[in-house]
C-alpha positions in Angstrom: 2.0 -11.9 24.4 2.0 -10.2 21.1 3.7 -11.6 18.0 6.2 -10.0 15.7 5.9 -10.2 11.9 8.9 -8.3 10.4 10.8 -9.1 7.3 14.0 -7.3 6.1 15.4 -8.2 2.7 18.1 -6.9 0.4 17.8 -8.2 -3.2 17.4 -7.5 -6.9 14.1 -7.0 -8.7 13.3 -9.9 -11.1 11.2 -7.6 -13.3 9.8 -4.1 -13.5 7.2 -3.3 -10.9 3.6 -4.0 -12.1 1.5 -1.0 -11.0 -2.3 -1.2 -10.8 -4.9 1.2 -9.4 -7.7 -0.3 -7.3 -11.1 1.2 -6.6 -10.7 4.6 -5.1 -7.5 5.2 -7.2 -5.3 3.3 -4.6 -2.0 2.3 -6.2 -0.5 -1.2 -5.6 2.7 -2.4 -7.1 3.9 -6.0 -7.2 7.3 -7.5 -8.2 9.5 -10.5 -7.6 12.6 -9.9 -5.5 15.6 -12.3 -5.6 17.8 -12.7 -2.5 21.0 -14.7 -2.9 23.0 -16.4 -0.2 26.5 -17.6 -1.0 28.4 -20.1 1.2 31.1 -22.7 1.0 30.1 -26.4 0.9 32.1 -29.1 2.7 34.5 -29.3 -0.2 35.2 -25.6 -0.1 33.3 -24.8 -3.3 31.2 -21.6 -3.4 27.5 -22.4 -3.6 24.8 -19.7 -4.3 21.2 -20.2 -3.3 18.6 -17.8 -4.6 15.2 -17.4 -3.0 12.4 -15.5 -4.8 9.9 -13.4 -2.8 6.8 -11.6 -4.0 6.8 -8.0 -2.8 3.6 -5.8 -2.6 3.8 -2.1 -2.1 0.8 0.2 -1.5 0.0 3.9 -2.3 3.0 6.2 -2.3 5.6 3.4 -2.1 3.9 1.7 -5.1 4.1 4.9 -7.2 7.7 5.5 -6.1 8.7 1.9 -7.1 7.0 2.2 -10.5 8.8 5.5 -11.1 12.3 4.6 -10.0 12.8 0.8 -9.9 13.4 -1.5 -12.8 14.5 -5.1 -13.4 17.8 -5.7 -11.6 17.5 -2.7 -9.1 19.1 -3.4 -5.8 16.7 -2.5 -2.9 16.2 -2.9 0.8 12.7 -3.8 1.7 11.2 -3.9 5.2 7.7 -5.1 5.8 5.6 -8.1 7.0 4.6 -11.5 5.7 1.0 -12.0 4.5 -0.4 -15.3 3.3 -3.5 -15.3 1.1 -5.5 -18.3 0.0 -8.1 -18.8 -2.7 -9.8 -21.5 -4.8 -8.8 -21.7 -8.5 -11.0 -22.6 -11.4 -10.5 -26.3 -10.8 -11.6 -26.0 -7.2 -8.1 -26.5 -5.9 -7.1 -24.5 -2.8 -4.1 -22.2 -3.6 -1.8 -20.2 -1.3 0.5 -17.3 -1.8 2.9 -15.7 0.7 3.9 -12.1 0.0 6.0 -9.4 1.6 3.9 -6.3 2.2 6.5 -3.5 2.2 6.4 -0.7 4.7 9.8 0.8 3.9 11.9 0.9 0.7 15.5 2.1 0.3 17.1 2.2 -3.2 20.6 0.8 -3.0 22.0 0.7 -6.5 23.6 3.3 -8.6 21.3 5.6 -10.6 22.3 7.7 -13.6 20.4 10.8 -14.3 21.6 13.3 -17.0 25.1 11.9 -16.7 25.3 12.3 -12.9 25.9 9.2 -10.8 23.8 8.6 -7.6 24.9 5.8 -5.5 24.5 4.5 -1.9 26.8 6.1 0.6 29.0 4.2 3.0 26.3 3.9 5.6 23.9 2.3 3.0 21.6 5.2 2.5 20.7 6.5 -0.9 22.0 9.9 -2.0 18.6 11.6 -2.7 19.9 15.2 -2.9 19.2 15.5 -6.6 16.1 13.4 -7.0 13.0 14.9 -8.3 11.2 17.4 -6.0 7.9 15.4 -6.0 9.4 12.9 -3.5 9.2 13.9 0.1 12.4 12.9 1.9 13.5 13.6 5.5 17.2 14.2 5.1 17.5 14.5 8.9 16.7 10.8 9.2 19.9 9.8 7.4 22.3 12.6 8.1 23.1 11.5 11.7 26.7 10.8 12.6 28.0 7.7 14.4 28.0 9.8 17.5 24.2 9.7 17.5 24.2 6.0 18.1 23.0 5.0 21.6 25.9 2.5 22.1 
């Protein structure tokens, strides 16, 4: 039987994406993403618990993130877990678990020349006035509720 390695997160960037270019001019962006869960404890008090995730994006997604995302941006990330290990300078074995993103959706408001862009009711970003250098399949998000299989 095959395994499944899928992660879906909605959270805020902890800092601006760090973009680097590897050999062959391959873009890679890395940033911390905070996800916060809020619940009531046994006394009825609201408790917030924040988890920090390291997100890694490659190629076109990396360049898109560097161009449009900043500290505090609200995003939906879909991807997979990857754990790396290495030996540090003191010969200690170190581990790092990262989210390798395959899909990115910008969810927060965006102001551009005084015009607001924000997520629509179905959670998809209004991309109609984004720069033309981004390829976007508008048919993928323009479906109606009648298109659902249930």
